[in-house]
N, C-alpha and C positions, 0 to 999 in steps of 0.2 A: 692518376687523378680522375675522379668521377665528377659528374654533375648531378646535383641533388636538388629536388624541389621539396621544400617543407611547408606544408600549409598550416595556417594559424601560428605563425612563427613570431608574432609581435611580442610574446612573453611566455612565461611558464615553461612547460615541457617543449613547446615548439622552438622557443628561443634557445633553450639549452641544447636541443637536438641540432639546430643549425650550427651552433658553436662547436659541438663535438665533431661534426663532419668537417668543418673548416679547419679545426685543429689537425685533422689528418691530411690536410692538403687538398681536400675536395673543394670544388666551387659550388656555392649554394645560392639558390633562388629563395628569398625570404618572402613568403606570401602573407598578406593581411587582408582583412575584410573592412574594418572600420578605423582601427587605431594606427594611422599612418605615422604619427610621431614615435610611438613605441617601436614600430617596425623599422623605422629609420635608425633608431637607437640600436636595435639588434644588429642591423646591417653594419653600422659603424664600428661595432665591437668585435666583429668577426676577424680572426686572424687570416692572413693571406690576402690575395687579390682576386679580382674577377667576379666577385659576387654581385647579385642584382636583386632588385625589389620588384615584386609583382602584386597586383591588387585585383580583388574581385569577390563578389558575394557568391559563394558556392551554391546557394539556394536557387540561383538562376542557371538553368541548364545550358544557356549559351556561353557561360563563363568558362567551363572546363576546357573545351578545345582552344579557346582564345588564350588561356593561361599557358597551356602546353606550347602553343605556337610562339608566344612571347618569350618563354624561357629558352626554347630552341634558338630563336633569333638572337637572344642575348648571350647564351652560353654554348651554342652549337649543337647541343643534344641534351637529353636527360637520361641518366642511368638509374637513378633511385628516386622513388616517390614516397614520401612520408605523409600519410593522410591523418593529420593531427587536428585540423580545424573542426570545430563543433560548436553548437549552441549548448553551453554548459549550464548546469543548474544554478539558479540564482533566485533571489526573492521575487524578482519580476516575472519569473515563469513558473513559480510554484503552482502545482496543480493536483493537490490532494483531493481525492473523491470526497464529496460532501462539503467541500469548501468553495469550489469554483463552479461557475455557470457552464452550461453546455458550450456556449460560444467561446469562452475562455479555454475550455478543455480542447476543443477542436483546433483552435488557433495555435496553441502550444504544440500539439501533436503535428500539425501541418508544418510548422517552422522547423521543428527538430528532424522530422523525416526528410524535409527538403534539403537541409544542410548536412546533417549527420550521416544519413544513409544515401540519398540520391546524389548529393554533391560528391560524396566519396566514390560512388559507383560511376558517375559520369567522368570524373577525373581519372579513375582507373581505366575506363574505356579509352580515353584520349592518350593516356600513357602507353597502354598496350598497343594501340594503333601505331604510335610513334616507334616503339621498339620493334614490333613485327615488321614495319616498313623499312627499318634499318637492318633487319635480320641480326639484331643484337640482343644479348642477354641483359637482364636487369633485375631490379627488386622493387617490390611494393610492400610497404609496412603500414598496417592499419593500427591506429591508436584507439583501442577499445576501452573497456572499463571492467573492473571487478563488479560493478553494479549490474552488469549483464547476468551475473550468476547469483548474486545475493538479493537482487531486487531493490528497487528504489520507490517505496510507497508514496513519497512526496513528489517524486519526479519520474513517474512510470514511463513517460515518453522517452526520457533519456536512456533508461535501462533497456527499453525495447529497441531503440535505434542502435545502441551499442551491441546488443545481442545479434541484431541483424547484420551489423558490420562484421562481426566475427564469422557469421555464416557466409556472408559474401566473400570474405577472404578465403575461406576453405573451398568454395566453388571456383573462385578464380585461380587458386593454386593448381587445381586439377586441369582447368582449361588452358592455362598458360605454361604449364610445365613442358609441353612439347616444343615451345618456343624458347626455352631456356630462361624463363622469367619466374622467379620465386616470389611467392606471396605469403606473408606471415602477419600475425596480429599480436599485439601486446595488451594485457589487461591490467593496468595499474590500479592499485588501491589508492588510499588517500595520499596526496602529494602536497608537500609544503611549497606552494607557489604564492606569489604576492596576493592573488585573489583569495587565497584560503587563510591568510594570516589572521584576519579578524576572528575566525573560528578557532584557530589554534591558540590565540592569546586570550580568548574568552572563556566562559564557563564550561564549554564543551571540549576544551583543549585536552584535558587529562583523559577523558573517555576516548577521544580520537586516538591518542597515543597508546592507550591501553588495548586497542584493537589488535595490535601486533605484539607477539611475545618479545620482540626486541624493545618494546617500550617507547617507540617513536613512530613517526610517519616517514614516508619516503621523500626523497628529494628529486627535483627535476633532473639533476645531473645523473642520478642513478637510472632513471627511466631512459634518458638520452643514451647512456652507455649500452643499455640493452637493445634499444632501437638500432644503434650503430652496428652491433653484432648481427642482428637479424638481417640487416641490409648487406652484410658482407658475403663474399663468395664462400667462406667457410660455413655459412649457415644455409646454403642453398638446399641441402638435403633435409633441412627442417621445414621446408615449404609446406604450408597447410597448418602449421602449429599455431596455437594460441598460448603465448607465454604469460604466465601469471607473474606479476611483479608487485606483490602486496605485503611483503614481510611476514608471510605465513599467517596473515590475518583472516584468510579464507582459503581452505584447501578443497579442491575438487576431487571427487573419487573417480 
């Protein structure tokens, strides 16, 4: 049995990932930033016992060491860290050049960098410090995005921070391998989460499904299954990889 911290686990990929680890008998710390009700619902639906709830805005650098300390206090240790939390694209943070003011542009970039990149980096540091202090192996899985490779013209800060997250993961993989800590990333394509349902049910739905030759979009459960494997001991030799999970909607050479 492992102990697992999943950030941004109040819904979508994070909630599905928390459930996948719990199904395997692992104890899970469900992290949320703002939606406590949804996070508590995720927690209540996890199979097994001994899970816990933790809260914090990862854009605040003081939060990362506190979160790790809280999870260790509640669960005794952390063996796996899934860095899923992010400021995701939405109408409220749309920042297409030519449409937004300079102040709006810089505000969106600052927030996405603070959470999507620096928040992940800070939590990875705290996790590594914990594992090295225990002299224990472990795994860190970054949830990146296909957007890091195809570009996001309406949300360039999102694509930039996800590309940086992939690069961070590869650097950490090299640095942490001597300590027995594997670091991987996953780059999902479009995923059918509750947040994305309006798009899938609207005029853009058919074009979104047509992006993949499978004629559909991915599911949170499929991404969670891939994350679960990346965090396993069997995947340790894949440390440093960026796993594409996009239904062949984008192929890297």
